[in-house]
N, CA, C and O atoms as a GROMACS GRO file, in nm:
protein
  400
    1UNK      N    1  -0.709   0.025  -1.020
    1UNK     CA    2  -0.697  -0.091  -1.107
    1UNK      C    3  -0.704  -0.048  -1.255
    1UNK      O    4  -0.644  -0.111  -1.341
    2UNK      N    5  -0.780   0.060  -1.282
    2UNK     CA    6  -0.791   0.108  -1.420
    2UNK      C    7  -0.657   0.157  -1.472
    2UNK      O    8  -0.637   0.163  -1.594
    3UNK      N    9  -0.564   0.192  -1.384
    3UNK     CA   10  -0.433   0.239  -1.424
    3UNK      C   11  -0.332   0.125  -1.439
    3UNK      O   12  -0.214   0.150  -1.462
    4UNK      N   13  -0.378   0.001  -1.426
    4UNK     CA   14  -0.292  -0.114  -1.446
    4UNK      C   15  -0.225  -0.167  -1.320
    4UNK      O   16  -0.130  -0.245  -1.329
    5UNK      N   17  -0.271  -0.126  -1.205
    5UNK     CA   18  -0.216  -0.175  -1.079
    5UNK      C   19  -0.272  -0.312  -1.046
    5UNK      O   20  -0.387  -0.343  -1.078
    6UNK      N   21  -0.191  -0.394  -0.982
    6UNK     CA   22  -0.232  -0.527  -0.936
    6UNK      C   23  -0.242  -0.521  -0.784
    6UNK      O   24  -0.147  -0.480  -0.716
    7UNK      N   25  -0.355  -0.562  -0.730
    7UNK     CA   26  -0.372  -0.560  -0.584
    7UNK      C   27  -0.297  -0.676  -0.520
    7UNK      O   28  -0.315  -0.792  -0.558
    8UNK      N   29  -0.211  -0.643  -0.423
    8UNK     CA   30  -0.138  -0.745  -0.348
    8UNK      C   31  -0.207  -0.773  -0.214
    8UNK      O   32  -0.215  -0.888  -0.171
    9UNK      N   33  -0.256  -0.668  -0.149
    9UNK     CA   34  -0.318  -0.684  -0.018
    9UNK      C   35  -0.402  -0.561   0.017
    9UNK      O   36  -0.374  -0.450  -0.028
   10UNK      N   37  -0.505  -0.584   0.100
   10UNK     CA   38  -0.590  -0.475   0.152
   10UNK      C   39  -0.587  -0.478   0.303
   10UNK      O   40  -0.582  -0.585   0.365
   11UNK      N   41  -0.590  -0.360   0.362
   11UNK     CA   42  -0.600  -0.346   0.507
   11UNK      C   43  -0.500  -0.432   0.584
   11UNK      O   44  -0.537  -0.504   0.677
   12UNK      N   45  -0.375  -0.422   0.545
   12UNK     CA   46  -0.268  -0.492   0.617
   12UNK      C   47  -0.252  -0.425   0.753
   12UNK      O   48  -0.226  -0.305   0.762
   13UNK      N   49  -0.267  -0.504   0.860
   13UNK     CA   50  -0.261  -0.449   0.994
   13UNK      C   51  -0.155  -0.521   1.076
   13UNK      O   52  -0.149  -0.644   1.078
   14UNK      N   53  -0.074  -0.443   1.141
   14UNK     CA   54   0.025  -0.491   1.237
   14UNK      C   55   0.009  -0.407   1.362
   14UNK      O   56  -0.051  -0.300   1.357
   15UNK      N   57   0.060  -0.454   1.473
   15UNK     CA   58   0.052  -0.375   1.596
   15UNK      C   59   0.112  -0.237   1.569
   15UNK      O   60   0.228  -0.225   1.530
   16UNK      N   61   0.032  -0.134   1.590
   16UNK     CA   62   0.079   0.002   1.573
   16UNK      C   63   0.058   0.063   1.437
   16UNK      O   64   0.099   0.177   1.414
   17UNK      N   65  -0.007  -0.010   1.344
   17UNK     CA   66  -0.026   0.052   1.213
   17UNK      C   67  -0.108  -0.029   1.116
   17UNK      O   68  -0.130  -0.149   1.134
   18UNK      N   69  -0.154   0.040   1.012
   18UNK     CA   70  -0.232  -0.022   0.906
   18UNK      C   71  -0.197   0.042   0.772
   18UNK      O   72  -0.170   0.162   0.764
   19UNK      N   73  -0.200  -0.040   0.668
   19UNK     CA   74  -0.182   0.010   0.532
   19UNK      C   75  -0.310  -0.025   0.458
   19UNK      O   76  -0.352  -0.141   0.453
   20UNK      N   77  -0.373   0.077   0.400
   20UNK     CA   78  -0.503   0.056   0.335
   20UNK      C   79  -0.494  -0.035   0.214
   20UNK      O   80  -0.572  -0.129   0.201
   21UNK      N   81  -0.399  -0.008   0.125
   21UNK     CA   82  -0.382  -0.088   0.003
   21UNK      C   83  -0.235  -0.110  -0.025
   21UNK      O   84  -0.153  -0.020  -0.005
   22UNK      N   85  -0.202  -0.229  -0.072
   22UNK     CA   86  -0.068  -0.258  -0.120
   22UNK      C   87  -0.084  -0.310  -0.262
   22UNK      O   88  -0.151  -0.411  -0.286
   23UNK      N   89  -0.023  -0.239  -0.356
   23UNK     CA   90  -0.040  -0.269  -0.498
   23UNK      C   91   0.094  -0.290  -0.566
   23UNK      O   92   0.198  -0.255  -0.511
   24UNK      N   93   0.091  -0.347  -0.684
   24UNK     CA   94   0.208  -0.355  -0.771
   24UNK      C   95   0.177  -0.267  -0.891
   24UNK      O   96   0.076  -0.286  -0.958
   25UNK      N   97   0.263  -0.169  -0.917
   25UNK     CA   98   0.239  -0.075  -1.027
   25UNK      C   99   0.284  -0.136  -1.159
   25UNK      O  100   0.360  -0.233  -1.161
   26UNK      N  101   0.237  -0.080  -1.270
   26UNK     CA  102   0.280  -0.130  -1.401
   26UNK      C  103   0.431  -0.122  -1.421
   26UNK      O  104   0.488  -0.199  -1.499
   27UNK      N  105   0.498  -0.027  -1.351
   27UNK     CA  106   0.643  -0.016  -1.363
   27UNK      C  107   0.718  -0.088  -1.251
   27UNK      O  108   0.833  -0.056  -1.221
   28UNK      N  109   0.650  -0.187  -1.187
   28UNK     CA  110   0.708  -0.280  -1.089
   28UNK      C  111   0.745  -0.221  -0.954
   28UNK      O  112   0.830  -0.276  -0.885
   29UNK      N  113   0.684  -0.110  -0.916
   29UNK     CA  114   0.698  -0.061  -0.779
   29UNK      C  115   0.594  -0.130  -0.692
   29UNK      O  116   0.482  -0.155  -0.736
   30UNK      N  117   0.631  -0.160  -0.568
   30UNK     CA  118   0.531  -0.193  -0.468
   30UNK      C  119   0.480  -0.059  -0.418
   30UNK      O  120   0.558   0.026  -0.377
   31UNK      N  121   0.349  -0.040  -0.422
   31UNK     CA  122   0.290   0.089  -0.388
   31UNK      C  123   0.203   0.072  -0.263
   31UNK      O  124   0.105  -0.002  -0.264
   32UNK      N  125   0.242   0.142  -0.157
   32UNK     CA  126   0.166   0.142  -0.032
   32UNK      C  127   0.076   0.265  -0.038
   32UNK      O  128   0.124   0.377  -0.051
   33UNK      N  129  -0.055   0.243  -0.028
   33UNK     CA  130  -0.150   0.352  -0.049
   33UNK      C  131  -0.225   0.383   0.080
   33UNK      O  132  -0.283   0.294   0.143
   34UNK      N  133  -0.221   0.509   0.118
   34UNK     CA  134  -0.301   0.560   0.230
   34UNK      C  135  -0.422   0.630   0.170
   34UNK      O  136  -0.408   0.716   0.083
   35UNK      N  137  -0.541   0.593   0.215
   35UNK     CA  138  -0.664   0.650   0.163
   35UNK      C  139  -0.734   0.727   0.275
   35UNK      O  140  -0.754   0.675   0.385
   36UNK      N  141  -0.771   0.850   0.246
   36UNK     CA  142  -0.846   0.934   0.341
   36UNK      C  143  -0.965   0.994   0.269
   36UNK      O  144  -0.960   1.022   0.149
   37UNK      N  145  -1.074   1.013   0.344
   37UNK     CA  146  -1.191   1.077   0.285
   37UNK      C  147  -1.225   1.201   0.364
   37UNK      O  148  -1.183   1.218   0.479
   38UNK      N  149  -1.304   1.288   0.300
   38UNK     CA  150  -1.335   1.417   0.361
   38UNK      C  151  -1.470   1.466   0.312
   38UNK      O  152  -1.510   1.440   0.198
   39UNK      N  153  -1.539   1.535   0.399
   39UNK     CA  154  -1.666   1.598   0.360
   39UNK      C  155  -1.636   1.724   0.279
   39UNK      O  156  -1.531   1.786   0.297
   40UNK      N  157  -1.725   1.762   0.192
   40UNK     CA  158  -1.697   1.876   0.104
   40UNK      C  159  -1.684   2.010   0.175
   40UNK      O  160  -1.620   2.100   0.122
   41UNK      N  161  -1.741   2.025   0.293
   41UNK     CA  162  -1.736   2.153   0.362
   41UNK      C  163  -1.623   2.163   0.464
   41UNK      O  164  -1.621   2.255   0.545
   42UNK      N  165  -1.530   2.069   0.460
   42UNK     CA  166  -1.418   2.072   0.553
   42UNK      C  167  -1.328   2.192   0.522
   42UNK      O  168  -1.302   2.223   0.406
   43UNK      N  169  -1.281   2.260   0.627
   43UNK     CA  170  -1.193   2.376   0.604
   43UNK      C  171  -1.048   2.336   0.576
   43UNK      O  172  -0.965   2.423   0.549
   44UNK      N  173  -1.018   2.207   0.581
   44UNK     CA  174  -0.881   2.160   0.564
   44UNK      C  175  -0.857   2.101   0.426
   44UNK      O  176  -0.949   2.051   0.361
   45UNK      N  177  -0.733   2.108   0.382
   45UNK     CA  178  -0.690   2.043   0.259
   45UNK      C  179  -0.683   1.893   0.287
   45UNK      O  180  -0.634   1.852   0.392
   46UNK      N  181  -0.731   1.810   0.195
   46UNK     CA  182  -0.733   1.664   0.215
   46UNK      C  183  -0.594   1.610   0.245
   46UNK      O  184  -0.579   1.518   0.326
   47UNK      N  185  -0.492   1.664   0.181
   47UNK     CA  186  -0.355   1.616   0.202
   47UNK      C  187  -0.307   1.641   0.344
   47UNK      O  188  -0.223   1.567   0.395
   48UNK      N  189  -0.358   1.745   0.410
   48UNK     CA  190  -0.314   1.776   0.547
   48UNK      C  191  -0.360   1.671   0.647
   48UNK      O  192  -0.314   1.671   0.761
   49UNK      N  193  -0.450   1.582   0.606
   49UNK     CA  194  -0.496   1.477   0.696
   49UNK      C  195  -0.389   1.368   0.716
   49UNK      O  196  -0.405   1.282   0.802
   50UNK      N  197  -0.283   1.373   0.638
   50UNK     CA  198  -0.172   1.279   0.653
   50UNK      C  199  -0.074   1.338   0.754
   50UNK      O  200   0.023   1.404   0.717
   51UNK      N  201  -0.100   1.313   0.881
   51UNK     CA  202  -0.026   1.375   0.990
   51UNK      C  203   0.114   1.314   1.005
   51UNK      O  204   0.145   1.209   0.949
   52UNK      N  205   0.196   1.384   1.081
   52UNK     CA  206   0.332   1.334   1.111
   52UNK      C  207   0.324   1.196   1.179
   52UNK      O  208   0.400   1.106   1.144
   53UNK      N  209   0.234   1.181   1.275
   53UNK     CA  210   0.220   1.054   1.346
   53UNK      C  211   0.179   0.942   1.250
   53UNK      O  212   0.227   0.830   1.262
   54UNK      N  213   0.090   0.972   1.156
   54UNK     CA  214   0.048   0.871   1.059
   54UNK      C  215   0.165   0.832   0.969
   54UNK      O  216   0.179   0.714   0.934
   55UNK      N  217   0.249   0.929   0.932
   55UNK     CA  218   0.366   0.898   0.849
   55UNK      C  219   0.463   0.807   0.925
   55UNK      O  220   0.519   0.714   0.867
   56UNK      N  221   0.483   0.833   1.052
   56UNK     CA  222   0.570   0.748   1.135
   56UNK      C  223   0.515   0.607   1.142
   56UNK      O  224   0.588   0.509   1.126
   57UNK      N  225   0.385   0.596   1.165
   57UNK     CA  226   0.318   0.466   1.171
   57UNK      C  227   0.329   0.392   1.037
   57UNK      O  228   0.354   0.271   1.034
   58UNK      N  229   0.309   0.464   0.927
   58UNK     CA  230   0.321   0.404   0.795
   58UNK      C  231   0.461   0.349   0.770
   58UNK      O  232   0.476   0.237   0.721
   59UNK      N  233   0.564   0.428   0.804
   59UNK     CA  234   0.702   0.382   0.784
   59UNK      C  235   0.728   0.250   0.856
   59UNK      O  236   0.786   0.157   0.801
   60UNK      N  237   0.684   0.246   0.981
   60UNK     CA  238   0.705   0.126   1.063
   60UNK      C  239   0.630   0.006   1.005
   60UNK      O  240   0.685  -0.104   0.996
   61UNK      N  241   0.506   0.027   0.964
   61UNK     CA  242   0.424  -0.081   0.912
   61UNK      C  243   0.474  -0.128   0.775
   61UNK      O  244   0.473  -0.248   0.746
   62UNK      N  245   0.516  -0.034   0.692
   62UNK     CA  246   0.573  -0.070   0.561
   62UNK      C  247   0.697  -0.158   0.580
   62UNK      O  248   0.712  -0.259   0.512
   63UNK      N  249   0.784  -0.118   0.671
   63UNK     CA  250   0.905  -0.197   0.696
   63UNK      C  251   0.869  -0.339   0.740
   63UNK      O  252   0.931  -0.436   0.696
   64UNK      N  253   0.769  -0.352   0.828
   64UNK     CA  254   0.726  -0.486   0.873
   64UNK      C  255   0.675  -0.568   0.756
   64UNK      O  256   0.705  -0.687   0.746
   65UNK      N  257   0.598  -0.505   0.667
   65UNK     CA  258   0.546  -0.578   0.551
   65UNK      C  259   0.658  -0.621   0.459
   65UNK      O  260   0.662  -0.736   0.414
   66UNK      N  261   0.751  -0.530   0.430
   66UNK     CA  262   0.863  -0.563   0.341
   66UNK      C  263   0.946  -0.679   0.397
   66UNK      O  264   0.983  -0.770   0.323
   67UNK      N  265   0.974  -0.675   0.525
   67UNK     CA  266   1.053  -0.781   0.589
   67UNK      C  267   0.977  -0.914   0.586
   67UNK      O  268   1.032  -1.016   0.545
   68UNK      N  269   0.851  -0.911   0.628
   68UNK     CA  270   0.775  -1.037   0.636
   68UNK      C  271   0.744  -1.098   0.500
   68UNK      O  272   0.714  -1.217   0.492
   69UNK      N  273   0.751  -1.018   0.394
   69UNK     CA  274   0.725  -1.070   0.259
   69UNK      C  275   0.852  -1.086   0.175
   69UNK      O  276   0.844  -1.116   0.055
   70UNK      N  277   0.968  -1.068   0.237
   70UNK     CA  278   1.095  -1.085   0.166
   70UNK      C  279   1.112  -0.989   0.050
   70UNK      O  280   1.167  -1.026  -0.054
   71UNK      N  281   1.067  -0.865   0.066
   71UNK     CA  282   1.068  -0.768  -0.043
   71UNK      C  283   1.157  -0.646  -0.015
   71UNK      O  284   1.140  -0.542  -0.079
   72UNK      N  285   1.249  -0.657   0.078
   72UNK     CA  286   1.332  -0.541   0.116
   72UNK      C  287   1.412  -0.481   0.001
   72UNK      O  288   1.441  -0.362   0.002
   73UNK      N  289   1.447  -0.562  -0.097
   73UNK     CA  290   1.530  -0.512  -0.207
   73UNK      C  291   1.450  -0.464  -0.328
   73UNK      O  292   1.507  -0.419  -0.426
   74UNK      N  293   1.317  -0.473  -0.320
   74UNK     CA  294   1.233  -0.430  -0.432
   74UNK      C  295   1.204  -0.281  -0.422
   74UNK      O  296   1.195  -0.227  -0.311
   75UNK      N  297   1.188  -0.213  -0.536
   75UNK     CA  298   1.153  -0.070  -0.531
   75UNK      C  299   1.011  -0.052  -0.479
   75UNK      O  300   0.920  -0.128  -0.513
   76UNK      N  301   0.993   0.051  -0.397
   76UNK     CA  302   0.861   0.078  -0.343
   76UNK      C  303   0.840   0.229  -0.329
   76UNK      O  304   0.935   0.307  -0.332
   77UNK      N  305   0.715   0.265  -0.312
   77UNK     CA  306   0.680   0.405  -0.292
   77UNK      C  307   0.552   0.412  -0.210
   77UNK      O  308   0.483   0.312  -0.190
   78UNK      N  309   0.520   0.533  -0.164
   78UNK     CA  310   0.397   0.556  -0.091
   78UNK      C  311   0.312   0.656  -0.171
   78UNK      O  312   0.361   0.761  -0.212
   79UNK      N  313   0.186   0.622  -0.192
   79UNK     CA  314   0.092   0.712  -0.258
   79UNK      C  315  -0.018   0.747  -0.158
   79UNK      O  316  -0.042   0.675  -0.061
   80UNK      N  317  -0.084   0.858  -0.184
   80UNK     CA  318  -0.194   0.904  -0.100
   80UNK      C  319  -0.314   0.930  -0.191
   80UNK      O  320  -0.302   0.998  -0.293
   81UNK      N  321  -0.428   0.876  -0.153
   81UNK     CA  322  -0.551   0.899  -0.228
   81UNK      C  323  -0.649   0.970  -0.135
   81UNK      O  324  -0.684   0.918  -0.029
   82UNK      N  325  -0.692   1.086  -0.177
   82UNK     CA  326  -0.791   1.163  -0.102
   82UNK      C  327  -0.924   1.161  -0.175
   82UNK      O  328  -0.930   1.187  -0.296
   83UNK      N  329  -1.030   1.130  -0.102
   83UNK     CA  330  -1.163   1.126  -0.161
   83UNK      C  331  -1.248   1.233  -0.093
   83UNK      O  332  -1.263   1.233   0.029
   84UNK      N  333  -1.302   1.324  -0.172
   84UNK     CA  334  -1.387   1.431  -0.119
   84UNK      C  335  -1.529   1.402  -0.165
   84UNK      O  336  -1.559   1.398  -0.284
   85UNK      N  337  -1.615   1.381  -0.066
   85UNK     CA  338  -1.754   1.344  -0.094
   85UNK      C  339  -1.837   1.466  -0.131
   85UNK      O  340  -1.898   1.529  -0.045
   86UNK      N  341  -1.837   1.498  -0.259
   86UNK     CA  342  -1.924   1.601  -0.312
   86UNK      C  343  -1.966   1.558  -0.451
   86UNK      O  344  -1.917   1.458  -0.503
   87UNK      N  345  -2.055   1.632  -0.511
   87UNK     CA  346  -2.103   1.596  -0.644
   87UNK      C  347  -2.042   1.693  -0.745
   87UNK      O  348  -2.064   1.814  -0.734
   88UNK      N  349  -1.966   1.644  -0.843
   88UNK     CA  350  -1.925   1.505  -0.857
   88UNK      C  351  -1.816   1.469  -0.757
   88UNK      O  352  -1.746   1.556  -0.705
   89UNK      N  353  -1.803   1.341  -0.730
   89UNK     CA  354  -1.703   1.289  -0.638
   89UNK      C  355  -1.564   1.332  -0.684
   89UNK      O  356  -1.533   1.325  -0.803
   90UNK      N  357  -1.480   1.377  -0.591
   90UNK     CA  358  -1.343   1.420  -0.625
   90UNK      C  359  -1.246   1.320  -0.566
   90UNK      O  360  -1.248   1.291  -0.447
   91UNK      N  361  -1.160   1.266  -0.652
   91UNK     CA  362  -1.056   1.173  -0.608
   91UNK      C  363  -0.922   1.231  -0.650
   91UNK      O  364  -0.896   1.253  -0.768
   92UNK      N  365  -0.836   1.255  -0.549
   92UNK     CA  366  -0.703   1.309  -0.576
   92UNK      C  367  -0.600   1.202  -0.545
   92UNK      O  368  -0.605   1.138  -0.440
   93UNK      N  369  -0.506   1.182  -0.637
   93UNK     CA  370  -0.402   1.080  -0.622
   93UNK      C  371  -0.266   1.149  -0.622
   93UNK      O  372  -0.226   1.210  -0.721
   94UNK      N  373  -0.196   1.138  -0.509
   94UNK     CA  374  -0.062   1.193  -0.496
   94UNK      C  375   0.037   1.078  -0.493
   94UNK      O  376   0.024   0.987  -0.411
   95UNK      N  377   0.135   1.080  -0.582
   95UNK     CA  378   0.234   0.972  -0.591
   95UNK      C  379   0.364   1.012  -0.522
   95UNK      O  380   0.396   1.131  -0.510
   96UNK      N  381   0.438   0.913  -0.477
   96UNK     CA  382   0.571   0.931  -0.419
   96UNK      C  383   0.569   1.025  -0.298
   96UNK      O  384   0.642   1.124  -0.295
   97UNK      N  385   0.485   0.994  -0.200
   97UNK     CA  386   0.474   1.075  -0.079
   97UNK      C  387   0.601   1.059   0.004
   97UNK      O  388   0.649   0.947   0.023
   98UNK      N  389   0.653   1.170   0.052
   98UNK     CA  390   0.772   1.170   0.140
   98UNK      C  391   0.727   1.146   0.283
   98UNK      O  392   0.649   1.225   0.336
   99UNK      N  393   0.774   1.039   0.346
   99UNK     CA  394   0.737   1.010   0.482
   99UNK      C  395   0.830   1.075   0.584
   99UNK      O  396   0.813   1.060   0.704
  100UNK      N  397   0.929   1.148   0.534
  100UNK     CA  398   1.020   1.222   0.621
  100UNK      C  399   1.113   1.134   0.690
  100UNK      O  400   1.196   1.182   0.767
   0.00000   0.00000   0.00000
């Protein structure tokens, strides 16, 4: 919100998928946000938690949201936010995620 985003919806759930946040960006993109958290001692990169299956599920759920809200012709993108629970808290924001 500090970056000027407007919240449209939280935890949108359809059979087979969920979208954590749906926002409107200052440049008028609909932004579908996947949020993942991780412990500081994890051996994996936070971005690797966005699996192929999760990307497939996101694509399907995003399409359902766009259709049901009459927004198929509006520009949209997918962002990923990774939160690593350590001191200080680390928040990584990746924009324009490719869902393949």
